[in-house]
N, C-alpha and C positions, 0 to 999 in steps of 0.2 A: 558487465563485460569483464572478462578475465584478462589482465595485462599480459603482454607477450613475455615479459621477463622482469625479474628483480635482481639487483646486485647490491651487495653490501659494500659501502664505501667508508671504511673506518667506522665511526659511531653512527653514520647516516646510511641511507639507502638511496638507490637510484631506480626509478620505475619507468618501465616502457610498456605502452599499451593504450587502451582507450576506456573511457567511462562515458556511457550514453546517458543523456537526459539528466544532467546534474541540476538539481533545483536551485533557483535563486542565486546564480553566480554573480550577478551585478553587485558590486560593492563588497563582495566577500574578500577577505584577506587570505584566508586559507580554505582548503577543501579536504575533508576527511574521506579517504578512499580505502577500499579493500584491495589486497593484492596477494598473490600466491607466492610463497617462498619454499625453499627446500624443507623447512621445518613445519610448513602448513600455512593456512591462511593467516594474514595479519592485517592490522589497521595502520594506516599511515597518514600523516599530516603533510600536505603539500601546499606551499605558498601559491596562491592563485596566479601570480605573475612570475613565477620562478622560471629560470632558463629551462627549456625543454618542454614547456607547456604551450598548448595552442587551443584556443576556444572557437567553437562554431555554434551559431544560434540553432536552437532545437525547438520544433513545434510540439505542443502537447495537446491532449484532449481538452483540457480546461483553459488553454491559452495562457497558462502561467509562464513567466520568464524562466527559461531553462537553457542549458547549453551542453554540447558534446565536448568532452575534454580529451585531448590527445596528449599523451606523455611520451617523451623521447629522452630517456635518461634523466628525467626530472629528479632533482634532489628531494628527499623526503625524510621525515623523522618517524620512527616507529612509535605507535601508541601501545604501550604494553610490550609483550614479547611475542613475535610471530609464532603461531602454533599453540598459544596458551589458551585459546578459546575466546579471546576478547572479541574477535570479528563475529564469531557465531553468536555470542551473547548480544551484540548490537543488532544483528539481524532479527534475532528472537524478540528483542524489545521493540523493534520497529514493527513486527507483526502485530503486537498488542496495541501499539499506538495507532496503526492504520485501522485496526478493528474499532477502536474508540471513536475515531473520526467518522468511520462509516456508519456507526450507530446514529450519530448526530445527523449525518446527511440523510439517512433513510427516515428517521423520525420527522425531520423537517419536511421532507417530501410528502410523507403521509398526511401531515397536518394541512398542507396546501390542498391535497386531494380531498380531504374531508370537508374543508371549507368550500371548495369549488363545487363539489357534488351536492352539497346542501343548498347552494344558491342557484345552480343551473337547473332549469326546468326543460323537460321534453315530454310531449304528449300530455301536457297539463299537470305534470307532477315533477317534484325534484328528482334528479338522477339518482340521488342517494337512496331512493325508495325502491329502485329496481334490484331484484335479487342477484342478477348476474354481476352487477357492479358491487354489491355488498360482499359477494364472495371474493372478489379480487382484493378488496380492501381488508377483508378478514385474513386472507393469506398474507398480506403485507404485515398486518399486526402480529401474526404468529411468527413470521420470519424475523421481525425486529425483536420480538421477545426472546427468541432463540439466540440472536446475535448478542443481545444484552447479557443474557445468562452466561454464555460461553466467554464473553469479554470479562465479566467479573470473576469467573473461575480462573481465567488466565492471570488476572491481576492478583488474586489470592495466592495462586501458585508461585508468584514471584516475591511473596513476603519473606523477609529474612527470618531465620535461615531456611533456604529452600532446596529441594532436590532438583538438580539441573535437568534430569531426564523428564520428570513430571512437568516442569515448567516449559520445556521444549514442546511436549505433547499438547499441553493446554494452550500454548500460544498458537500452534498450528491449527488446532480445532477452532479457535476464535478467528484466526485469519481466514480459514475456509468458509465459515459462516458469513463473515463480512464480505468475502468475495462473491460467493454464490447467492446468498440470500439478499445481500445488499444490492447486487445487480438486478436480481428479480424484482425487488421492491421499486427501484427507480424506473424500471421498464414498465411495470404495471401502472405506476403513477403517471408516467408520460402518456400511456395509452388511454387512461380514463379521462385525461384532460382534453383529448381530441386535438383539434387544430391549435388551440391556445397553448398547448404544451410545447410547441415548436416556436412560439413567438418569443423572440429574445428580449422583448420588453416586459415579459412575465417571468418571475424569478424561478419557476420550477425547472426550467431548462438547466440552470446552474447545478441543481441537485443531480440531474441526470448525468451531466458531464463529469461532475466530481465523483459520483458513484461509479461511473464507468471507468474512470482513470484509476481509482483505488482498487477496483476489481482486477486490474492487471499489474499493479505495482508489486515488485518483488515476486512476480509469478502469479499466474491465474489459479483457478480452482483445481485444474488438473495437476499443476505443479505442487500445490499444497497437499493434495491427496498422495502424490508420489512421495513427498518428504515424510508425511505422516506414516505411510506404509513402511518406509525404510526405518523409521524410528521404532515401529512396533516389531519389525522382523529382524532388525539389526543389519539390514542390507545397506549398501552404499548407493548414493544418488549422485549422478554426474552433475557437476556444477555448470 
């Protein structure tokens, strides 16, 4: 969410606005937030219990502890200089981190599917021997391989010294694959598990929920493509 306003107060800043679904707020002493200034986007450090802050519990797909943060003139310290690209770099690096987690989520889900289908029998034979099922898992394997390749391309693009434009593009490509292919993978895995896939005593549902949440974190597949298109064409994207 974009704060309603920022104001400089000597060497410090005051932020007004909201931040939705801030992860793991319990026990946190400070929160790192982005905010828009006249100079451009910036990163700011806010004490979690500072005057002008208010927290409200937030529900998430994975049931992780999160909270909505309301800021009303809350004092904050700038991290770097607003408008210097620090905020954009953090978002870019977060794309790559999310892609890395999603590769692990999808790989784990596929392993559960392979084990389950090799043991579960129907019509006197393992489900893994049915061609329609094999096709679905083959699609998962291909998607995960593409996710892994684009992830490592993004990691390589961030090696110092790096070209910022190339790194931004590579990060968005990895994020799109993690979003689109990762969600497709956990959906297929859930499907081939049948009824046991929705049993919360069986761990595959955790992969589905985590993959689903990652696929919408910092924007879904459509937002990723819009950002990537803007980078390629030089167009502006509304935040």
